[in-house]
HTML snippet that shows the backbone in 3Dmol.js (N, CA, C, O; Angstrom):
<script src="https://3Dmol.org/build/3Dmol-min.js"></script>
<div id="view" style="width:600px;height:400px;position:relative"></div>
<script>
const pdb = `
ATOM      1  N   MET A   1    -116.551  78.790 -22.330  1.00  0.00           N
ATOM      2  CA  MET A   1    -117.374  77.950 -21.530  1.00  0.00           C
ATOM      3  C   MET A   1    -116.669  76.930 -20.810  1.00  0.00           C
ATOM      4  O   MET A   1    -116.171  76.028 -21.484  1.00  0.00           O
ATOM      5  N   LYS A   2    -116.542  76.908 -19.615  1.00  0.00           N
ATOM      6  CA  LYS A   2    -116.099  75.788 -18.833  1.00  0.00           C
ATOM      7  C   LYS A   2    -117.190  74.744 -18.357  1.00  0.00           C
ATOM      8  O   LYS A   2    -118.302  75.129 -17.996  1.00  0.00           O
ATOM      9  N   THR A   3    -116.848  73.475 -18.369  1.00  0.00           N
ATOM     10  CA  THR A   3    -117.908  72.470 -18.073  1.00  0.00           C
ATOM     11  C   THR A   3    -117.156  71.474 -17.234  1.00  0.00           C
ATOM     12  O   THR A   3    -115.992  71.136 -17.448  1.00  0.00           O
ATOM     13  N   GLU A   4    -117.976  71.004 -16.192  1.00  0.00           N
ATOM     14  CA  GLU A   4    -117.382  69.966 -15.357  1.00  0.00           C
ATOM     15  C   GLU A   4    -117.579  68.487 -15.940  1.00  0.00           C
ATOM     16  O   GLU A   4    -117.201  67.509 -15.295  1.00  0.00           O
ATOM     17  N   ASN A   5    -118.143  68.383 -17.095  1.00  0.00           N
ATOM     18  CA  ASN A   5    -118.330  67.145 -17.777  1.00  0.00           C
ATOM     19  C   ASN A   5    -117.079  66.690 -18.497  1.00  0.00           C
ATOM     20  O   ASN A   5    -116.578  67.435 -19.340  1.00  0.00           O
ATOM     21  N   ILE A   6    -116.509  65.440 -18.201  1.00  0.00           N
ATOM     22  CA  ILE A   6    -115.433  64.882 -18.769  1.00  0.00           C
ATOM     23  C   ILE A   6    -115.563  63.634 -19.371  1.00  0.00           C
ATOM     24  O   ILE A   6    -115.892  62.696 -18.644  1.00  0.00           O
ATOM     25  N   LEU A   7    -115.359  63.426 -20.617  1.00  0.00           N
ATOM     26  CA  LEU A   7    -115.364  62.228 -21.290  1.00  0.00           C
ATOM     27  C   LEU A   7    -114.077  61.426 -21.424  1.00  0.00           C
ATOM     28  O   LEU A   7    -113.091  62.040 -21.831  1.00  0.00           O
ATOM     29  N   ILE A   8    -113.966  60.222 -21.153  1.00  0.00           N
ATOM     30  CA  ILE A   8    -112.820  59.302 -21.482  1.00  0.00           C
ATOM     31  C   ILE A   8    -113.080  58.304 -22.285  1.00  0.00           C
ATOM     32  O   ILE A   8    -113.823  57.378 -21.959  1.00  0.00           O
ATOM     33  N   ALA A   9    -112.475  58.394 -23.453  1.00  0.00           N
ATOM     34  CA  ALA A   9    -112.894  57.113 -24.398  1.00  0.00           C
ATOM     35  C   ALA A   9    -111.582  56.335 -24.624  1.00  0.00           C
ATOM     36  O   ALA A   9    -110.488  56.897 -24.678  1.00  0.00           O
ATOM     37  N   HIS A  10    -111.770  54.953 -24.760  1.00  0.00           N
ATOM     38  CA  HIS A  10    -110.728  54.062 -25.073  1.00  0.00           C
ATOM     39  C   HIS A  10    -110.752  53.380 -26.381  1.00  0.00           C
ATOM     40  O   HIS A  10    -110.849  52.153 -26.419  1.00  0.00           O
ATOM     41  N   PRO A  11    -110.674  54.061 -27.415  1.00  0.00           N
ATOM     42  CA  PRO A  11    -110.706  53.436 -28.703  1.00  0.00           C
ATOM     43  C   PRO A  11    -109.700  52.263 -29.026  1.00  0.00           C
ATOM     44  O   PRO A  11    -108.507  52.405 -28.756  1.00  0.00           O
ATOM     45  N   SER A  12    -110.146  51.179 -29.566  1.00  0.00           N
ATOM     46  CA  SER A  12    -109.181  49.943 -29.579  1.00  0.00           C
ATOM     47  C   SER A  12    -108.414  50.024 -30.765  1.00  0.00           C
ATOM     48  O   SER A  12    -107.417  49.305 -30.824  1.00  0.00           O
ATOM     49  N   ASN A  13    -108.720  50.857 -31.849  1.00  0.00           N
ATOM     50  CA  ASN A  13    -107.853  50.850 -33.105  1.00  0.00           C
ATOM     51  C   ASN A  13    -107.959  52.324 -33.661  1.00  0.00           C
ATOM     52  O   ASN A  13    -108.657  53.206 -33.161  1.00  0.00           O
ATOM     53  N   LYS A  14    -107.131  52.454 -34.807  1.00  0.00           N
ATOM     54  CA  LYS A  14    -107.117  53.723 -35.238  1.00  0.00           C
ATOM     55  C   LYS A  14    -108.420  54.164 -35.833  1.00  0.00           C
ATOM     56  O   LYS A  14    -108.753  55.343 -35.709  1.00  0.00           O
ATOM     57  N   GLU A  15    -109.275  53.211 -36.544  1.00  0.00           N
ATOM     58  CA  GLU A  15    -110.579  53.608 -37.225  1.00  0.00           C
ATOM     59  C   GLU A  15    -111.452  54.201 -36.099  1.00  0.00           C
ATOM     60  O   GLU A  15    -112.127  55.212 -36.295  1.00  0.00           O
ATOM     61  N   GLU A  16    -111.427  53.589 -34.978  1.00  0.00           N
ATOM     62  CA  GLU A  16    -112.301  54.017 -33.923  1.00  0.00           C
ATOM     63  C   GLU A  16    -112.009  55.462 -33.431  1.00  0.00           C
ATOM     64  O   GLU A  16    -112.896  56.275 -33.172  1.00  0.00           O
ATOM     65  N   MET A  17    -110.688  55.697 -33.329  1.00  0.00           N
ATOM     66  CA  MET A  17    -109.987  57.076 -32.962  1.00  0.00           C
ATOM     67  C   MET A  17    -110.447  58.047 -33.979  1.00  0.00           C
ATOM     68  O   MET A  17    -110.869  59.152 -33.638  1.00  0.00           O
ATOM     69  N   ASN A  18    -110.375  57.639 -35.330  1.00  0.00           N
ATOM     70  CA  ASN A  18    -110.640  58.672 -36.299  1.00  0.00           C
ATOM     71  C   ASN A  18    -112.284  59.051 -36.367  1.00  0.00           C
ATOM     72  O   ASN A  18    -112.689  60.187 -36.612  1.00  0.00           O
ATOM     73  N   THR A  19    -113.111  57.946 -36.118  1.00  0.00           N
ATOM     74  CA  THR A  19    -114.599  58.151 -35.908  1.00  0.00           C
ATOM     75  C   THR A  19    -114.974  59.128 -34.891  1.00  0.00           C
ATOM     76  O   THR A  19    -115.790  60.040 -35.023  1.00  0.00           O
ATOM     77  N   ILE A  20    -114.184  58.789 -33.710  1.00  0.00           N
ATOM     78  CA  ILE A  20    -114.546  59.702 -32.546  1.00  0.00           C
ATOM     79  C   ILE A  20    -114.109  61.041 -32.716  1.00  0.00           C
ATOM     80  O   ILE A  20    -114.849  61.920 -32.276  1.00  0.00           O
ATOM     81  N   MET A  21    -112.907  61.407 -33.345  1.00  0.00           N
ATOM     82  CA  MET A  21    -112.443  62.781 -33.641  1.00  0.00           C
ATOM     83  C   MET A  21    -113.307  63.359 -34.701  1.00  0.00           C
ATOM     84  O   MET A  21    -113.560  64.557 -34.576  1.00  0.00           O
ATOM     85  N   ALA A  22    -113.871  62.654 -35.850  1.00  0.00           N
ATOM     86  CA  ALA A  22    -114.604  63.226 -36.744  1.00  0.00           C
ATOM     87  C   ALA A  22    -115.922  63.719 -35.990  1.00  0.00           C
ATOM     88  O   ALA A  22    -116.369  64.845 -36.209  1.00  0.00           O
ATOM     89  N   PHE A  23    -116.508  62.865 -35.123  1.00  0.00           N
ATOM     90  CA  PHE A  23    -117.805  63.076 -34.424  1.00  0.00           C
ATOM     91  C   PHE A  23    -117.554  64.368 -33.581  1.00  0.00           C
ATOM     92  O   PHE A  23    -118.354  65.279 -33.793  1.00  0.00           O
ATOM     93  N   PHE A  24    -116.616  64.585 -32.700  1.00  0.00           N
ATOM     94  CA  PHE A  24    -116.365  65.729 -32.138  1.00  0.00           C
ATOM     95  C   PHE A  24    -116.220  66.902 -33.063  1.00  0.00           C
ATOM     96  O   PHE A  24    -116.883  67.926 -32.894  1.00  0.00           O
ATOM     97  N   ASN A  25    -115.387  66.763 -34.007  1.00  0.00           N
ATOM     98  CA  ASN A  25    -115.171  68.027 -34.950  1.00  0.00           C
ATOM     99  C   ASN A  25    -116.386  68.306 -35.749  1.00  0.00           C
ATOM    100  O   ASN A  25    -116.513  69.435 -36.221  1.00  0.00           O
ATOM    101  N   ALA A  26    -117.351  67.350 -35.967  1.00  0.00           N
ATOM    102  CA  ALA A  26    -118.667  67.881 -36.638  1.00  0.00           C
ATOM    103  C   ALA A  26    -119.476  68.455 -35.660  1.00  0.00           C
ATOM    104  O   ALA A  26    -120.282  69.287 -36.076  1.00  0.00           O
ATOM    105  N   LEU A  27    -119.464  68.210 -34.402  1.00  0.00           N
ATOM    106  CA  LEU A  27    -120.262  68.895 -33.386  1.00  0.00           C
ATOM    107  C   LEU A  27    -119.640  70.263 -32.717  1.00  0.00           C
ATOM    108  O   LEU A  27    -120.185  70.961 -31.862  1.00  0.00           O
ATOM    109  N   LYS A  28    -118.443  70.448 -33.290  1.00  0.00           N
ATOM    110  CA  LYS A  28    -117.688  71.459 -32.809  1.00  0.00           C
ATOM    111  C   LYS A  28    -117.276  71.444 -31.307  1.00  0.00           C
ATOM    112  O   LYS A  28    -117.063  72.461 -30.647  1.00  0.00           O
ATOM    113  N   ILE A  29    -117.198  70.263 -30.881  1.00  0.00           N
ATOM    114  CA  ILE A  29    -116.595  69.846 -29.535  1.00  0.00           C
ATOM    115  C   ILE A  29    -115.293  69.949 -29.449  1.00  0.00           C
ATOM    116  O   ILE A  29    -114.592  69.352 -30.267  1.00  0.00           O
ATOM    117  N   LYS A  30    -114.722  70.738 -28.425  1.00  0.00           N
ATOM    118  CA  LYS A  30    -113.263  70.799 -28.224  1.00  0.00           C
ATOM    119  C   LYS A  30    -112.865  69.441 -27.578  1.00  0.00           C
ATOM    120  O   LYS A  30    -113.611  68.887 -26.771  1.00  0.00           O
ATOM    121  N   PHE A  31    -111.782  68.971 -27.919  1.00  0.00           N
ATOM    122  CA  PHE A  31    -111.105  67.807 -27.322  1.00  0.00           C
ATOM    123  C   PHE A  31    -109.654  67.747 -27.428  1.00  0.00           C
ATOM    124  O   PHE A  31    -109.082  68.404 -28.297  1.00  0.00           O
ATOM    125  N   GLU A  32    -109.016  67.010 -26.612  1.00  0.00           N
ATOM    126  CA  GLU A  32    -107.669  66.935 -26.549  1.00  0.00           C
ATOM    127  C   GLU A  32    -107.130  65.360 -26.410  1.00  0.00           C
ATOM    128  O   GLU A  32    -107.866  64.537 -25.865  1.00  0.00           O
ATOM    129  N   ILE A  33    -106.112  65.057 -26.809  1.00  0.00           N
ATOM    130  CA  ILE A  33    -105.624  63.693 -26.860  1.00  0.00           C
ATOM    131  C   ILE A  33    -104.295  63.921 -25.842  1.00  0.00           C
ATOM    132  O   ILE A  33    -103.434  64.798 -25.926  1.00  0.00           O
ATOM    133  N   ALA A  34    -104.420  62.847 -24.863  1.00  0.00           N
ATOM    134  CA  ALA A  34    -103.342  62.793 -23.823  1.00  0.00           C
ATOM    135  C   ALA A  34    -102.100  62.420 -24.664  1.00  0.00           C
ATOM    136  O   ALA A  34    -102.187  61.701 -25.659  1.00  0.00           O
ATOM    137  N   LYS A  35    -100.999  62.919 -24.236  1.00  0.00           N
ATOM    138  CA  LYS A  35     -99.687  62.492 -25.120  1.00  0.00           C
ATOM    139  C   LYS A  35     -98.818  61.601 -24.132  1.00  0.00           C
ATOM    140  O   LYS A  35     -97.806  61.034 -24.546  1.00  0.00           O
ATOM    141  N   ASP A  36     -99.222  61.499 -22.880  1.00  0.00           N
ATOM    142  CA  ASP A  36     -98.559  60.610 -22.099  1.00  0.00           C
ATOM    143  C   ASP A  36     -99.490  59.436 -21.504  1.00  0.00           C
ATOM    144  O   ASP A  36    -100.716  59.507 -21.424  1.00  0.00           O
ATOM    145  N   THR A  37     -98.620  58.234 -21.060  1.00  0.00           N
ATOM    146  CA  THR A  37     -99.249  57.190 -20.596  1.00  0.00           C
ATOM    147  C   THR A  37     -99.404  57.130 -19.001  1.00  0.00           C
ATOM    148  O   THR A  37     -98.490  57.637 -18.351  1.00  0.00           O
ATOM    149  N   PRO A  38    -100.434  56.578 -18.345  1.00  0.00           N
ATOM    150  CA  PRO A  38    -100.334  56.641 -17.007  1.00  0.00           C
ATOM    151  C   PRO A  38     -99.304  55.786 -16.318  1.00  0.00           C
ATOM    152  O   PRO A  38     -99.125  55.825 -15.100  1.00  0.00           O
ATOM    153  N   TYR A  39     -98.673  55.057 -17.099  1.00  0.00           N
ATOM    154  CA  TYR A  39     -97.722  53.896 -16.288  1.00  0.00           C
ATOM    155  C   TYR A  39     -96.445  53.991 -17.232  1.00  0.00           C
ATOM    156  O   TYR A  39     -96.486  54.240 -18.437  1.00  0.00           O
ATOM    157  N   ASP A  40     -95.303  53.748 -16.474  1.00  0.00           N
ATOM    158  CA  ASP A  40     -94.031  53.842 -17.064  1.00  0.00           C
ATOM    159  C   ASP A  40     -93.924  52.579 -17.992  1.00  0.00           C
ATOM    160  O   ASP A  40     -94.318  51.474 -17.623  1.00  0.00           O
ATOM    161  N   ALA A  41     -93.436  52.786 -19.063  1.00  0.00           N
ATOM    162  CA  ALA A  41     -93.286  51.589 -20.097  1.00  0.00           C
ATOM    163  C   ALA A  41     -92.634  50.528 -19.653  1.00  0.00           C
ATOM    164  O   ALA A  41     -93.089  49.406 -19.879  1.00  0.00           O
ATOM    165  N   GLU A  42     -91.507  50.696 -18.975  1.00  0.00           N
ATOM    166  CA  GLU A  42     -90.603  49.597 -18.402  1.00  0.00           C
ATOM    167  C   GLU A  42     -91.584  48.766 -17.369  1.00  0.00           C
ATOM    168  O   GLU A  42     -91.696  47.542 -17.430  1.00  0.00           O
ATOM    169  N   PHE A  43     -92.205  49.501 -16.515  1.00  0.00           N
ATOM    170  CA  PHE A  43     -93.176  48.842 -15.547  1.00  0.00           C
ATOM    171  C   PHE A  43     -94.148  47.846 -16.219  1.00  0.00           C
ATOM    172  O   PHE A  43     -94.343  46.706 -15.795  1.00  0.00           O
ATOM    173  N   VAL A  44     -94.760  48.404 -17.344  1.00  0.00           N
ATOM    174  CA  VAL A  44     -95.756  47.570 -17.962  1.00  0.00           C
ATOM    175  C   VAL A  44     -95.169  46.470 -18.565  1.00  0.00           C
ATOM    176  O   VAL A  44     -95.760  45.390 -18.585  1.00  0.00           O
ATOM    177  N   ALA A  45     -93.873  46.646 -19.149  1.00  0.00           N
ATOM    178  CA  ALA A  45     -93.160  45.493 -19.793  1.00  0.00           C
ATOM    179  C   ALA A  45     -92.958  44.392 -18.618  1.00  0.00           C
ATOM    180  O   ALA A  45     -93.213  43.215 -18.874  1.00  0.00           O
ATOM    181  N   LYS A  46     -92.545  44.733 -17.452  1.00  0.00           N
ATOM    182  CA  LYS A  46     -92.307  43.676 -16.406  1.00  0.00           C
ATOM    183  C   LYS A  46     -93.494  43.045 -15.972  1.00  0.00           C
ATOM    184  O   LYS A  46     -93.410  41.895 -15.540  1.00  0.00           O
ATOM    185  N   ILE A  47     -94.747  43.703 -16.027  1.00  0.00           N
ATOM    186  CA  ILE A  47     -95.979  43.050 -15.654  1.00  0.00           C
ATOM    187  C   ILE A  47     -96.355  42.100 -16.706  1.00  0.00           C
ATOM    188  O   ILE A  47     -96.693  40.954 -16.409  1.00  0.00           O
ATOM    189  N   GLU A  48     -96.314  42.531 -17.976  1.00  0.00           N
ATOM    190  CA  GLU A  48     -96.549  41.647 -19.163  1.00  0.00           C
ATOM    191  C   GLU A  48     -95.598  40.534 -19.140  1.00  0.00           C
ATOM    192  O   GLU A  48     -96.043  39.403 -19.335  1.00  0.00           O
ATOM    193  N   LYS A  49     -94.406  40.696 -18.937  1.00  0.00           N
ATOM    194  CA  LYS A  49     -93.510  39.524 -18.825  1.00  0.00           C
ATOM    195  C   LYS A  49     -94.015  38.348 -17.753  1.00  0.00           C
ATOM    196  O   LYS A  49     -94.128  37.149 -18.011  1.00  0.00           O
ATOM    197  N   GLY A  50     -94.257  38.936 -16.622  1.00  0.00           N
ATOM    198  CA  GLY A  50     -94.714  38.140 -15.482  1.00  0.00           C
ATOM    199  C   GLY A  50     -95.914  37.358 -15.969  1.00  0.00           C
ATOM    200  O   GLY A  50     -95.962  36.151 -15.728  1.00  0.00           O
ATOM    201  N   ARG A  51     -96.941  37.990 -16.676  1.00  0.00           N
ATOM    202  CA  ARG A  51     -98.186  37.268 -17.054  1.00  0.00           C
ATOM    203  C   ARG A  51     -97.843  36.242 -18.129  1.00  0.00           C
ATOM    204  O   ARG A  51     -98.400  35.144 -18.150  1.00  0.00           O
ATOM    205  N   GLU A  52     -96.936  36.602 -19.011  1.00  0.00           N
ATOM    206  CA  GLU A  52     -96.551  35.595 -19.943  1.00  0.00           C
ATOM    207  C   GLU A  52     -95.799  34.341 -19.251  1.00  0.00           C
ATOM    208  O   GLU A  52     -96.037  33.179 -19.579  1.00  0.00           O
ATOM    209  N   ASP A  53     -94.916  34.687 -18.311  1.00  0.00           N
ATOM    210  CA  ASP A  53     -94.235  33.582 -17.606  1.00  0.00           C
ATOM    211  C   ASP A  53     -95.261  32.527 -16.950  1.00  0.00           C
ATOM    212  O   ASP A  53     -95.149  31.301 -16.954  1.00  0.00           O
ATOM    213  N   TYR A  54     -96.234  33.265 -16.414  1.00  0.00           N
ATOM    214  CA  TYR A  54     -97.357  32.570 -15.681  1.00  0.00           C
ATOM    215  C   TYR A  54     -97.869  31.619 -16.408  1.00  0.00           C
ATOM    216  O   TYR A  54     -97.910  30.436 -16.072  1.00  0.00           O
ATOM    217  N   ARG A  55     -98.372  32.183 -17.661  1.00  0.00           N
ATOM    218  CA  ARG A  55     -99.080  31.394 -18.681  1.00  0.00           C
ATOM    219  C   ARG A  55     -98.223  30.220 -19.178  1.00  0.00           C
ATOM    220  O   ARG A  55     -98.780  29.239 -19.669  1.00  0.00           O
ATOM    221  N   LYS A  56     -96.899  30.285 -19.068  1.00  0.00           N
ATOM    222  CA  LYS A  56     -96.045  29.355 -19.554  1.00  0.00           C
ATOM    223  C   LYS A  56     -95.802  28.296 -18.493  1.00  0.00           C
ATOM    224  O   LYS A  56     -95.060  27.336 -18.702  1.00  0.00           O
ATOM    225  N   GLY A  57     -96.464  28.499 -17.315  1.00  0.00           N
ATOM    226  CA  GLY A  57     -96.169  27.618 -16.234  1.00  0.00           C
ATOM    227  C   GLY A  57     -95.118  27.893 -15.222  1.00  0.00           C
ATOM    228  O   GLY A  57     -94.963  27.148 -14.255  1.00  0.00           O
ATOM    229  N   LYS A  58     -94.331  29.042 -15.447  1.00  0.00           N
ATOM    230  CA  LYS A  58     -93.318  29.405 -14.429  1.00  0.00           C
ATOM    231  C   LYS A  58     -93.633  30.139 -13.242  1.00  0.00           C
ATOM    232  O   LYS A  58     -92.799  30.710 -12.540  1.00  0.00           O
ATOM    233  N   GLY A  59     -95.024  30.098 -13.019  1.00  0.00           N
ATOM    234  CA  GLY A  59     -95.266  30.782 -11.670  1.00  0.00           C
ATOM    235  C   GLY A  59     -95.619  29.650 -10.663  1.00  0.00           C
ATOM    236  O   GLY A  59     -95.716  28.449 -10.915  1.00  0.00           O
ATOM    237  N   ILE A  60     -95.819  30.386  -9.274  1.00  0.00           N
ATOM    238  CA  ILE A  60     -96.135  29.481  -8.334  1.00  0.00           C
ATOM    239  C   ILE A  60     -97.495  30.086  -7.696  1.00  0.00           C
ATOM    240  O   ILE A  60     -97.887  31.231  -7.920  1.00  0.00           O
ATOM    241  N   THR A  61     -98.035  29.322  -7.022  1.00  0.00           N
ATOM    242  CA  THR A  61     -99.252  29.602  -6.301  1.00  0.00           C
ATOM    243  C   THR A  61     -99.108  29.383  -4.763  1.00  0.00           C
ATOM    244  O   THR A  61     -98.700  28.299  -4.344  1.00  0.00           O
ATOM    245  N   ILE A  62     -99.429  30.376  -3.941  1.00  0.00           N
ATOM    246  CA  ILE A  62     -99.268  30.148  -2.461  1.00  0.00           C
ATOM    247  C   ILE A  62    -100.673  30.764  -1.898  1.00  0.00           C
ATOM    248  O   ILE A  62    -101.305  31.694  -2.397  1.00  0.00           O
ATOM    249  N   SER A  63    -100.981  30.051  -0.796  1.00  0.00           N
ATOM    250  CA  SER A  63    -102.107  30.433  -0.030  1.00  0.00           C
ATOM    251  C   SER A  63    -101.951  31.833   0.740  1.00  0.00           C
ATOM    252  O   SER A  63    -100.861  32.368   0.944  1.00  0.00           O
ATOM    253  N   LEU A  64    -103.128  32.326   1.117  1.00  0.00           N
ATOM    254  CA  LEU A  64    -103.090  33.610   1.868  1.00  0.00           C
ATOM    255  C   LEU A  64    -102.228  33.300   3.242  1.00  0.00           C
ATOM    256  O   LEU A  64    -101.463  34.176   3.646  1.00  0.00           O
ATOM    257  N   ASP A  65    -102.322  32.340   3.795  1.00  0.00           N
ATOM    258  CA  ASP A  65    -101.594  32.035   5.076  1.00  0.00           C
ATOM    259  C   ASP A  65    -100.247  31.830   4.931  1.00  0.00           C
ATOM    260  O   ASP A  65     -99.538  32.080   5.905  1.00  0.00           O
ATOM    261  N   GLU A  66     -99.675  31.374   3.786  1.00  0.00           N
ATOM    262  CA  GLU A  66     -98.342  31.254   3.300  1.00  0.00           C
ATOM    263  C   GLU A  66     -97.786  32.622   3.152  1.00  0.00           C
ATOM    264  O   GLU A  66     -96.679  32.867   3.631  1.00  0.00           O
ATOM    265  N   LEU A  67     -98.482  33.554   2.511  1.00  0.00           N
ATOM    266  CA  LEU A  67     -98.101  34.945   2.034  1.00  0.00           C
ATOM    267  C   LEU A  67     -97.985  35.785   3.430  1.00  0.00           C
ATOM    268  O   LEU A  67     -97.094  36.623   3.570  1.00  0.00           O
ATOM    269  N   ASN A  68     -99.028  35.483   4.548  1.00  0.00           N
ATOM    270  CA  ASN A  68     -98.961  36.219   5.676  1.00  0.00           C
ATOM    271  C   ASN A  68     -97.775  35.678   6.289  1.00  0.00           C
ATOM    272  O   ASN A  68     -97.053  36.536   6.797  1.00  0.00           O
ATOM    273  N   GLU A  69     -97.385  34.499   6.378  1.00  0.00           N
ATOM    274  CA  GLU A  69     -96.193  33.904   7.077  1.00  0.00           C
ATOM    275  C   GLU A  69     -94.768  34.442   6.543  1.00  0.00           C
ATOM    276  O   GLU A  69     -93.738  34.579   7.203  1.00  0.00           O
ATOM    277  N   LEU A  70     -94.969  34.699   5.233  1.00  0.00           N
ATOM    278  CA  LEU A  70     -93.560  35.424   4.573  1.00  0.00           C
ATOM    279  C   LEU A  70     -93.651  36.716   5.044  1.00  0.00           C
ATOM    280  O   LEU A  70     -92.541  37.171   5.319  1.00  0.00           O
ATOM    281  N   CYS A  71     -94.589  37.488   5.241  1.00  0.00           N
ATOM    282  CA  CYS A  71     -94.447  38.870   5.642  1.00  0.00           C
ATOM    283  C   CYS A  71     -94.293  39.190   6.952  1.00  0.00           C
ATOM    284  O   CYS A  71     -94.293  40.389   7.231  1.00  0.00           O
ATOM    285  N   LYS A  72     -94.149  38.319   7.897  1.00  0.00           N
ATOM    286  CA  LYS A  72     -93.741  38.336   9.224  1.00  0.00           C
ATOM    287  C   LYS A  72     -92.458  38.941   9.554  1.00  0.00           C
ATOM    288  O   LYS A  72     -92.071  38.970  10.723  1.00  0.00           O
TER     289      LYS A  72
END
`;
const viewer = $3Dmol.createViewer("view");
viewer.addModel(pdb, "pdb");
viewer.setStyle({}, {cartoon: {color: "spectrum"}});
viewer.zoomTo();
viewer.render();
</script>
């Protein structure tokens, strides 16, 4: 039986994941676990480093007008 209903869960730890899997198994609901991530790990690491640098005061703030001037 094909259905158009799709559920996406975001468990925050292994216990929540196990509970969700047990629930689906108990109700005999077929499910799959995605094996890949939507983002490249290197890209995510760069973003996290940038956020950490900004928290440590290594970032700068510019206005929208300054940004527009840079993009000309």
